[in-house]
Backbone bond lengths (Angstrom), bond angles and torsions (degrees), N, CA, C in turn:
res aa  C-N    CA-C-N  psi(-1)  N-CA   C-N-CA  omega(-1)  CA-C   N-CA-C  phi
1 M - - - 1.441 - - 1.528 110.43 -
2 K 1.362 115.90 -39.20 1.461 119.14 -179.92 1.515 110.91 -64.70
3 K 1.370 117.12 -36.03 1.463 120.45 179.70 1.527 110.79 -65.63
4 I 1.320 116.54 -41.82 1.463 120.84 -179.75 1.529 109.52 -64.82
5 L 1.315 116.77 -44.21 1.466 121.42 179.47 1.529 110.51 -63.61
6 S 1.319 117.40 -40.46 1.463 121.68 178.53 1.526 110.87 -64.81
7 L 1.328 117.50 -44.33 1.459 121.49 177.80 1.528 111.67 -63.28
8 L 1.305 116.98 -41.40 1.460 121.30 178.68 1.527 110.49 -63.48
9 L 1.311 117.12 -43.62 1.464 121.61 178.73 1.524 111.10 -64.57
10 L 1.316 118.13 -44.26 1.459 122.77 179.37 1.526 111.38 -63.16
11 S 1.343 117.04 -44.78 1.470 119.62 179.59 1.530 111.08 -66.45
12 T 1.310 118.16 -34.79 1.465 121.30 177.17 1.524 110.58 -63.32
13 I 1.315 116.36 -43.68 1.474 120.75 179.39 1.521 110.18 -64.53
14 L 1.319 117.78 -43.86 1.468 121.14 -179.67 1.521 111.88 -62.48
15 F 1.321 117.48 -45.13 1.462 120.20 -177.17 1.528 112.03 -71.54
16 T 1.305 118.74 -35.41 1.462 119.45 179.29 1.514 111.18 -76.17
17 A 1.304 118.71 -27.00 1.461 121.36 179.07 1.518 111.49 -71.71
18 C 1.313 118.25 -21.16 1.467 121.64 -177.03 1.517 112.37 -94.07
19 E 1.312 118.29 0.89 1.454 120.71 -178.65 1.516 110.52 -96.20
20 G 1.336 114.98 161.83 1.460 120.00 173.27 1.511 113.22 105.83
21 D 1.301 113.20 178.47 1.463 121.61 -178.25 1.518 110.30 -66.68
22 Q 1.334 116.40 137.79 1.460 121.41 179.36 1.513 112.10 -78.92
23 G 1.323 117.51 -9.93 1.464 120.24 -177.12 1.515 110.07 92.81
24 P 1.318 116.24 -178.30 1.458 119.54 -177.25 1.522 111.68 -68.17
25 I 1.300 115.02 153.11 1.456 121.23 176.00 1.530 107.56 -85.31
26 G 1.304 115.84 129.82 1.457 120.23 -176.36 1.506 113.38 -82.24
27 P 1.338 117.26 -179.09 1.453 122.23 -176.52 1.530 113.70 -58.44
28 Q 1.309 118.76 -30.35 1.461 120.96 178.69 1.529 111.80 -98.31
29 G 1.325 117.53 9.93 1.455 121.18 176.39 1.506 114.72 89.76
30 E 1.321 118.07 3.38 1.462 119.22 -178.67 1.532 109.64 -86.86
31 P 1.337 117.00 142.60 1.460 119.91 178.22 1.527 110.84 -63.04
32 G 1.307 114.51 149.83 1.462 120.28 175.85 1.513 113.64 79.88
33 G 1.334 117.86 8.61 1.461 120.98 -179.71 1.519 111.85 -74.38
34 L 1.302 115.90 168.97 1.449 121.30 178.50 1.516 110.39 -97.73
35 F 1.338 116.31 147.79 1.454 120.65 172.91 1.508 107.89 -87.30
36 L 1.302 116.16 128.84 1.452 120.78 -179.07 1.517 109.15 -107.22
37 A 1.317 116.79 92.31 1.457 121.60 178.18 1.514 108.93 -84.14
38 K 1.307 114.13 151.07 1.454 120.36 176.75 1.518 107.36 -123.81
39 T 1.311 117.34 146.29 1.458 119.83 -179.05 1.515 110.44 -143.24
40 F 1.328 114.38 150.74 1.460 120.01 173.06 1.520 108.41 -155.04
41 E 1.306 114.87 161.65 1.455 121.96 -176.82 1.523 109.22 -123.65
42 V 1.324 116.00 140.87 1.462 121.65 174.51 1.522 107.54 -124.21
43 D 1.321 115.63 135.99 1.462 118.74 -179.28 1.524 109.97 -130.90
44 N 1.326 114.76 176.29 1.467 122.18 -177.52 1.520 111.91 55.92
45 I 1.325 116.68 38.89 1.459 121.10 177.24 1.526 108.14 -84.91
46 N 1.342 115.73 125.35 1.460 122.06 -179.27 1.521 109.04 -118.18
47 F 1.325 115.42 128.01 1.461 121.62 179.23 1.524 109.38 -99.30
48 S 1.311 115.76 132.88 1.459 122.16 178.23 1.524 108.04 -136.94
49 S 1.334 116.87 121.45 1.458 121.33 -175.82 1.522 111.26 -94.57
50 T 1.333 115.27 140.69 1.462 120.40 174.98 1.528 111.17 -100.47
51 N 1.348 116.89 -15.94 1.460 120.19 -178.13 1.524 113.46 -113.30
52 G 1.338 117.92 0.40 1.460 121.64 179.39 1.514 114.81 77.94
53 L 1.339 117.26 3.36 1.461 120.93 -178.14 1.521 113.89 -120.13
54 D 1.333 117.61 -35.91 1.463 119.34 -177.46 1.523 111.17 -156.81
55 A 1.314 114.27 166.58 1.464 122.48 175.42 1.518 107.47 -147.08
56 T 1.326 115.97 138.73 1.456 121.06 -179.27 1.518 109.55 -123.27
57 I 1.321 115.42 135.79 1.460 122.97 177.43 1.521 107.94 -116.23
58 N 1.322 116.82 129.71 1.460 121.17 174.92 1.522 108.44 -86.66
59 I 1.319 116.04 127.79 1.461 121.84 -179.59 1.525 108.17 -105.82
60 P 1.325 117.45 112.58 1.465 118.73 177.22 1.529 110.98 -74.99
61 V 1.307 115.60 138.34 1.459 120.94 175.74 1.525 106.96 -82.56
62 P 1.338 117.61 129.90 1.473 119.55 179.71 1.530 111.91 -54.11
63 N 1.316 115.94 143.68 1.469 121.61 -179.59 1.525 112.29 -60.79
64 S 1.320 117.35 -22.27 1.465 120.89 -178.91 1.533 112.45 -75.74
65 I 1.334 116.99 -6.80 1.464 121.06 -178.43 1.520 109.66 -109.08
66 D 1.329 116.03 121.59 1.463 121.37 174.63 1.519 108.24 -87.46
67 V 1.328 116.18 128.40 1.460 121.49 178.57 1.518 107.86 -118.61
68 F 1.335 115.23 135.17 1.448 121.38 179.96 1.520 109.63 -111.69
69 E 1.315 115.57 158.51 1.463 120.33 -175.36 1.524 112.49 -55.67
70 A 1.301 118.12 -35.66 1.460 121.66 -177.11 1.531 113.37 -81.21
71 D 1.329 118.00 -7.91 1.462 120.41 -179.49 1.526 110.88 -67.86
72 V 1.333 115.54 154.51 1.457 122.66 -177.93 1.530 108.76 -124.60
73 P 1.339 117.94 124.47 1.466 118.65 176.59 1.531 110.96 -88.38
74 L 1.304 115.51 141.50 1.461 123.15 169.98 1.520 105.64 -115.79
75 V 1.323 118.16 131.11 1.463 121.50 -176.45 1.523 108.38 -120.27
76 Y 1.338 115.13 133.18 1.460 122.32 -178.80 1.527 109.45 -125.87
77 L 1.332 115.94 143.39 1.461 124.01 178.26 1.526 108.40 -106.60
78 L 1.335 116.64 132.32 1.461 120.28 176.63 1.521 108.74 -73.02
79 D 1.329 116.54 127.14 1.465 122.28 177.56 1.524 107.49 -97.49
80 P 1.350 117.56 102.55 1.463 119.47 -174.40 1.528 113.71 -67.62
81 I 1.325 118.31 -33.29 1.468 120.44 -179.42 1.523 110.28 -69.75
82 A 1.335 116.92 -49.52 1.467 120.28 178.77 1.529 110.58 -64.37
83 S 1.332 117.05 -34.43 1.470 120.46 178.11 1.517 110.75 -63.92
84 A 1.329 116.76 -43.75 1.466 120.61 178.79 1.526 110.76 -64.55
85 D 1.325 116.64 -40.59 1.473 120.76 -179.93 1.526 111.84 -66.46
86 N 1.324 117.49 -34.37 1.467 121.63 -175.75 1.524 113.69 -94.36
87 G 1.322 117.39 -12.68 1.457 119.88 -177.97 1.520 113.09 73.03
88 A 1.322 117.63 14.53 1.468 123.11 178.94 1.523 107.71 -152.73
89 D 1.335 116.04 157.94 1.460 119.73 179.57 1.526 110.70 -62.07
90 V 1.329 115.77 134.22 1.461 122.59 175.23 1.519 106.58 -118.02
91 W 1.328 115.99 120.83 1.466 122.70 -176.94 1.515 109.36 -108.78
92 E 1.331 116.45 127.88 1.458 122.66 179.78 1.533 109.11 -106.05
93 P 1.328 118.21 132.94 1.470 120.05 -179.15 1.533 111.45 -73.60
94 L 1.327 115.25 147.62 1.465 120.31 172.75 1.525 108.47 -91.74
95 P 1.332 118.26 147.01 1.455 126.40 5.18 1.523 111.31 -75.28
96 R 1.328 114.65 152.09 1.462 122.22 179.63 1.521 107.19 -132.52
97 T 1.324 116.97 121.84 1.458 122.28 -176.63 1.522 110.01 -116.03
98 F 1.322 115.33 137.92 1.460 123.29 176.29 1.523 107.96 -117.98
99 F 1.330 117.31 133.32 1.459 121.98 177.40 1.521 108.65 -111.89
100 F 1.336 115.62 136.61 1.460 121.82 -177.75 1.519 109.88 -113.86
101 S 1.347 115.44 162.10 1.462 118.66 174.83 1.530 108.21 -63.08
102 G 1.317 116.94 149.46 1.455 121.02 -176.42 1.515 112.02 82.85
103 N 1.336 117.24 15.67 1.465 124.05 176.32 1.521 114.74 68.81
104 G 1.319 119.00 18.97 1.457 121.15 175.63 1.521 110.98 -80.33
105 F 1.329 115.95 163.40 1.455 119.83 178.77 1.529 110.37 -152.79
106 A 1.310 114.54 161.63 1.465 123.28 169.44 1.521 106.27 -141.65
107 Q 1.333 115.65 143.73 1.462 119.31 -179.31 1.525 110.20 -143.66
108 Y 1.351 114.57 131.94 1.464 121.54 168.91 1.521 107.11 -96.08
109 R 1.321 116.37 134.53 1.459 120.74 175.86 1.525 107.44 -147.21
110 F 1.309 116.38 170.15 1.467 119.46 179.11 1.512 110.48 -142.14
111 N 1.320 115.71 160.29 1.453 121.52 170.57 1.519 107.72 -142.56
112 F 1.313 114.98 161.22 1.457 119.30 178.68 1.521 109.86 -142.12
113 I 1.309 113.99 150.98 1.464 121.80 -179.93 1.521 107.05 -134.62
114 F 1.314 115.71 134.99 1.457 120.20 173.25 1.514 106.63 -114.00
115 D 1.330 117.25 118.57 1.459 122.63 -179.78 1.525 108.50 -90.11
116 D 1.336 116.11 108.84 1.464 121.87 -179.76 1.520 112.87 -57.15
117 N 1.323 116.30 -38.51 1.466 120.39 -175.68 1.520 112.77 -67.31
118 T 1.339 117.26 -38.62 1.461 120.22 -176.91 1.518 112.76 -104.50
119 G 1.343 116.94 -17.08 1.460 120.15 -176.21 1.524 111.89 74.29
120 I 1.343 116.51 18.04 1.468 120.22 -177.82 1.524 109.49 -92.78
121 F 1.300 114.47 131.00 1.453 123.62 177.50 1.516 106.78 -99.76
122 D 1.325 117.22 127.66 1.451 122.67 -176.20 1.517 108.96 -121.55
123 L 1.331 117.63 129.66 1.456 122.65 -179.66 1.524 108.47 -125.59
124 D 1.329 116.48 123.98 1.464 122.21 177.14 1.512 109.32 -116.15
125 I 1.333 116.54 135.37 1.460 121.77 173.83 1.523 106.57 -113.23
126 T 1.333 115.89 129.39 1.459 122.02 -177.17 1.522 110.07 -118.03
127 L 1.325 115.25 137.18 1.461 122.40 169.21 1.513 105.63 -111.89
128 E 1.333 116.58 120.85 1.459 119.96 179.34 1.517 109.75 -125.22
129 S 1.333 115.13 153.94 1.455 121.31 -178.40 1.519 109.31 -156.26
130 D 1.323 115.87 158.27 1.454 119.02 174.79 1.534 110.72 -72.14
131 D 1.339 116.92 -22.78 1.468 121.69 175.91 1.526 108.03 -147.48
132 F 1.315 115.93 85.87 1.461 122.12 -175.56 1.525 112.06 -58.31
133 T 1.340 117.18 -35.91 1.473 121.27 -177.49 1.527 111.97 -66.89
134 A 1.322 117.93 -20.63 1.464 121.14 179.77 1.527 112.98 -86.30
135 L 1.339 117.21 -7.75 1.467 119.81 -177.96 1.525 111.26 -70.03
136 D 1.305 115.24 138.82 1.459 123.04 175.27 1.525 109.43 -68.71
137 N 1.332 117.01 152.62 1.468 121.19 177.49 1.525 112.15 -57.37
138 G 1.328 117.38 -24.41 1.456 120.79 177.39 1.525 113.02 -61.19
139 F 1.336 117.08 -19.96 1.467 121.69 176.96 1.522 112.03 -95.22
140 T 1.333 116.83 -30.46 1.463 119.80 -169.61 1.524 114.68 -104.79
141 Q 1.324 118.42 -18.68 1.468 120.80 -172.37 1.530 112.06 -117.93
142 N 1.316 114.97 145.20 1.472 123.53 172.43 1.533 113.89 54.51
143 Q 1.312 116.38 42.59 1.464 120.64 178.29 1.531 109.65 -79.48
144 V 1.345 115.28 149.16 1.461 121.56 -179.99 1.534 107.58 -122.90
145 F 1.334 115.23 129.09 1.461 121.27 179.86 1.526 109.29 -124.18
146 R 1.315 115.09 144.83 1.459 121.61 173.76 1.526 107.06 -118.39
147 I 1.323 115.97 127.37 1.454 121.80 -177.61 1.526 108.06 -113.60
148 V 1.325 115.81 126.90 1.456 122.51 177.36 1.529 106.73 -116.83
149 I 1.321 116.47 122.53 1.457 121.20 179.79 1.523 107.33 -106.95
150 V 1.338 115.17 117.55 1.465 120.08 -176.45 1.530 110.04 -119.66
151 P 1.326 116.77 150.93 1.467 119.80 173.77 1.525 109.97 -61.99
152 S 1.303 117.18 143.55 1.461 120.80 -176.57 1.528 111.92 -60.87
153 E 1.342 118.16 -29.42 1.463 120.18 178.90 1.524 110.68 -61.02
154 F 1.336 117.10 -37.09 1.460 120.27 178.60 1.525 109.84 -68.01
155 A 1.328 116.34 -46.01 1.466 120.26 -177.84 1.525 111.77 -63.41
156 E 1.331 117.34 -33.06 1.468 121.39 -178.98 1.515 113.01 -82.44
157 N 1.328 117.51 -35.80 1.460 121.72 -170.28 1.519 112.79 -115.05
158 T 1.309 116.23 50.58 1.458 118.14 -179.40 1.518 110.61 -133.03
159 N 1.296 115.26 149.94 1.460 120.91 173.02 1.521 110.40 -96.57
160 I 1.325 116.71 4.50 1.451 121.67 -179.12 1.523 109.28 -76.55
161 N 1.324 116.48 138.95 1.462 121.87 176.02 1.520 108.00 -74.53
162 L 1.327 117.95 104.52 1.459 122.24 -177.43 1.521 112.28 -67.82
163 L 1.322 117.99 -12.24 1.457 121.80 177.20 1.530 111.67 -82.75
164 D 1.321 116.93 -11.64 1.462 122.40 -179.34 1.531 109.00 -103.63
165 F 1.338 115.93 104.06 1.460 119.94 -176.20 1.526 111.73 -57.97
166 N 1.329 118.20 -40.75 1.463 120.65 -178.46 1.528 111.54 -63.40
167 A 1.326 117.36 -36.54 1.469 120.57 177.57 1.524 110.61 -67.52
168 V 1.335 117.09 -42.80 1.471 121.06 177.72 1.523 109.86 -63.18
169 Q 1.334 116.65 -45.10 1.468 121.43 -179.62 1.520 110.58 -60.28
170 S 1.314 117.08 -43.52 1.458 121.02 -179.12 1.526 111.42 -66.79
171 E 1.327 117.76 -46.81 1.461 122.04 -177.64 1.523 111.57 -63.37
172 L 1.338 116.99 -40.50 1.470 120.43 -177.58 1.520 112.57 -91.26
173 K 1.347 116.36 -0.33 1.467 122.00 178.75 1.530 111.01 55.17
174 L 1.356 114.68 48.03 1.468 120.78 179.65 1.513 110.03 -81.37
175 E 1.312 116.48 139.93 1.464 121.60 176.67 1.509 108.77 -124.25
176 F 1.337 115.87 146.07 1.460 121.10 -179.65 1.507 110.10 -125.84
């Protein structure tokens, strides 16, 4: 009887230990791998429009960061007013739209392209407005952006609010 009870207990432990989520898929596709996010910051970005409607700045990715086709960039804009009010940096996710009285607007947005042939990752940040010349220097001068590049598996399979920079930073254990 003791042998049967021991076998039953052992088989129960074995079968329950094999159930459940395998964890995140790692960089080589193996379960339980770590997500390797990369981050960098660019500052003193100045937008200047030639057409009165928009301006685009190309942001080079540092050579020390490897970017793969499946990676996903998240771009955040430093909000200097909210940062001053809170006593800490406040990062707003792009796209970010501002509406003005008289139906005017300004919007920061970004796009990225990965060239398979060269392996070059290209990131453009655009500031557009219905009247670019009317924008205050607070919109066009000395902007600071933080770019977080995450594996697509993380972006697809996470319960983290990707719009909240602090949540992304905490989950990916990013340090600056």
